[in-house]
C-alpha positions in Angstrom: 0.0 0.0 0.0 3.0 2.3 0.6 5.8 2.7 -2.0 9.0 3.3 -0.1 11.0 3.7 -3.4 8.7 6.6 -4.5 8.8 8.1 -1.0 12.6 8.0 -0.9 13.0 9.4 -4.4 10.6 12.3 -3.9 12.0 13.1 -0.4 15.7 13.1 -1.6 14.8 15.2 -4.7 13.0 17.8 -2.6 15.6 17.8 0.1 18.3 18.6 -2.4 16.3 21.3 -4.0 14.8 23.0 -0.9 18.1 22.4 1.0 17.1 22.6 4.7 20.7 23.1 6.0 21.2 25.9 3.5 18.2 27.8 4.7 19.7 28.2 8.2 21.9 31.2 7.6 19.2 33.0 5.7 16.6 32.3 8.3 18.9 33.5 11.0 19.6 36.7 9.1 15.9 37.4 8.5 14.8 36.5 12.1 17.5 38.2 14.1 16.6 40.9 16.5 13.1 39.6 17.1 11.7 38.0 20.3 12.1 34.2 20.5 8.4 33.7 20.3 8.2 35.7 17.0 11.2 33.8 15.6 9.5 30.5 16.3 6.3 31.8 14.8 8.2 32.8 11.7 9.7 29.3 11.4 6.2 27.8 11.6 4.6 30.4 9.2 7.4 29.9 6.6 7.0 26.1 6.7 3.2 26.5 6.5 3.4 28.9 3.5 5.8 26.6 1.7 3.7 23.5 2.2 0.5 25.4 1.1 2.2 26.6 -2.1 3.7 23.2 -2.8 0.3 21.4 -2.1 -1.6 23.9 -4.3 0.7 23.3 -7.2 0.8 19.6 -6.6 -2.9 19.4 -7.0 -3.6 22.2 -9.6 -0.1 23.2 -10.8 -0.3 22.2 -14.4 -3.8 23.7 -14.8 -2.8 27.0 -13.1 0.3 27.5 -15.3 -1.6 26.5 -18.5 -4.6 28.8 -17.6 -2.3 31.8 -16.9 -0.1 30.9 -19.9 3.0 31.0 -17.6 6.0 28.9 -18.6 8.4 27.3 -16.1 11.3 29.5 -17.2 9.2 32.6 -16.6 8.4 31.3 -13.1 12.1 30.8 -12.5 13.0 34.3 -13.6 10.3 35.9 -11.5 11.4 34.0 -8.4 15.0 34.9 -9.1 14.2 38.6 -9.3 12.3 38.4 -6.1 15.2 36.7 -4.4 17.6 39.3 -5.8 15.6 42.1 -4.2 15.7 40.4 -0.8 19.5 39.7 -1.2 20.2 43.4 -1.9 18.1 44.3 1.2 20.3 41.9 3.3 23.5 43.3 1.8 22.7 47.0 2.2 20.7 46.7 5.5 17.0 46.7 6.0 15.0 49.8 5.9 12.6 51.4 8.4 9.7 49.2 7.5 7.4 48.6 10.5 8.5 45.7 12.6 5.3 43.7 12.6 5.1 44.0 8.8 8.7 42.8 8.4 7.9 39.8 10.6 5.0 38.8 8.4 6.9 39.6 5.1 10.0 37.6 6.1 8.0 34.5 6.9 6.0 34.7 3.7 8.6 36.2 1.4 11.3 35.1 0.8 11.3 32.2 3.3 8.0 30.6 2.4 8.2 31.5 -1.2 10.3 31.5 -3.4 13.2 30.3 -1.2 11.5 27.1 0.1 8.6 26.7 -2.4 10.6 27.9 -5.4 10.2 27.0 -9.1 12.5 23.9 -8.8 10.4 22.4 -5.9 7.1 23.3 -7.6 8.1 21.6 -10.9 9.4 18.5 -9.1 6.2 18.2 -7.1 4.0 18.7 -10.2 5.9 15.9 -12.0 5.9 13.6 -9.0 2.2 13.9 -8.5 1.5 13.4 -12.2 3.7 10.2 -12.4 2.4 8.6 -9.2 0.5 5.4 -9.8 -2.7 4.8 -7.9 -3.4 5.4 -4.2 -0.1 3.9 -3.0 1.9 6.2 -5.3 0.0 9.3 -4.3 0.2 8.5 -0.6 4.0 8.0 -0.9 4.5 11.3 -2.8 2.4 13.4 -0.3 4.0 11.6 2.7 7.4 12.6 1.4 6.3 16.2 0.9 4.8 16.3 4.5 7.9 14.8 6.1 10.2 17.1 4.3 8.3 20.2 5.5 8.5 18.7 9.1 12.2 18.6 8.6 12.3 22.2 7.4 10.4 23.4 10.4 12.6 21.5 12.8 15.8 22.9 11.2 14.6 26.5 11.3 13.0 26.1 14.8 16.2 24.8 16.4 18.6 26.9 14.4 17.6 29.7 16.7 19.9 28.3 19.3 22.8 29.4 17.0 21.8 33.1 17.4 22.4 32.8 21.2 25.9 31.6 20.5 27.1 34.0 17.8 25.4 37.1 19.3 24.8 40.3 17.4 28.2 40.6 15.7 27.9 37.1 14.3 24.4 37.8 13.1 25.5 40.9 11.2 28.2 38.7 9.5 25.7 36.0 8.8 23.3 38.5 7.3 26.0 39.8 4.9 27.1 36.3 3.9 23.5 35.3 3.4 22.9 38.3 1.1 25.9 37.2 -1.0 24.7 33.6 -1.1 21.1 34.6 -1.9 22.2 37.0 -4.7 24.2 34.2 -6.3 21.3 31.8 -6.1 19.0 34.5 -7.6 21.4 35.3 -10.5 21.8 31.6 -11.2 18.0 31.1 -11.2 17.5 34.0 -13.5 20.2 32.8 -15.9 18.7 29.3 -15.9 15.2 30.7 -16.6 16.4 32.9 -19.4 18.5 30.1 -21.0 15.5 27.7 -20.9 13.2 30.4 -22.3 15.5 31.0 -25.2 16.0 27.3 -25.8 12.3 26.7 -25.7 11.6 29.4 -28.2 14.6 28.7 -30.4 
């Protein structure tokens, strides 16, 4: 009734794409300076948003993209541009946006989407759901998605202990490094999207 091969394949694929360990420095940078309760809520909200987006596209992804006439490369470029804006914000220092709004925004964008629920994860889930055979296949795919998001939440939730160790100076360093890392990811994603768009229309 349960296909462990499908479960393992989907879980490993999404783990590599969504990269739970790699989200730690970015999450620390975006959640620094906030009360512990708010940081924990941000970890939960980001995971919930990512799961919601992934689930939505898993069920209706192909229909949504076809209806809106949006290609996968266009989705990649859009996500890359959004990440680039966030990266520049981290590198130059955040503005005077109201704190409560920043708390909400950081959990939804870029943590929830497009960092966790990015184009790569969305496309992988769409394909996995489409290729799953019967109830056993679907159960295996959705179980893998659920377990991975549990891992993501645990990683972000307990990465907050790192903040207590590195203190404010370390957080500033992590923020700048995260901005550099995120800008590189964004540029690569934009380049991949443009390349695929050109190849698809060539």
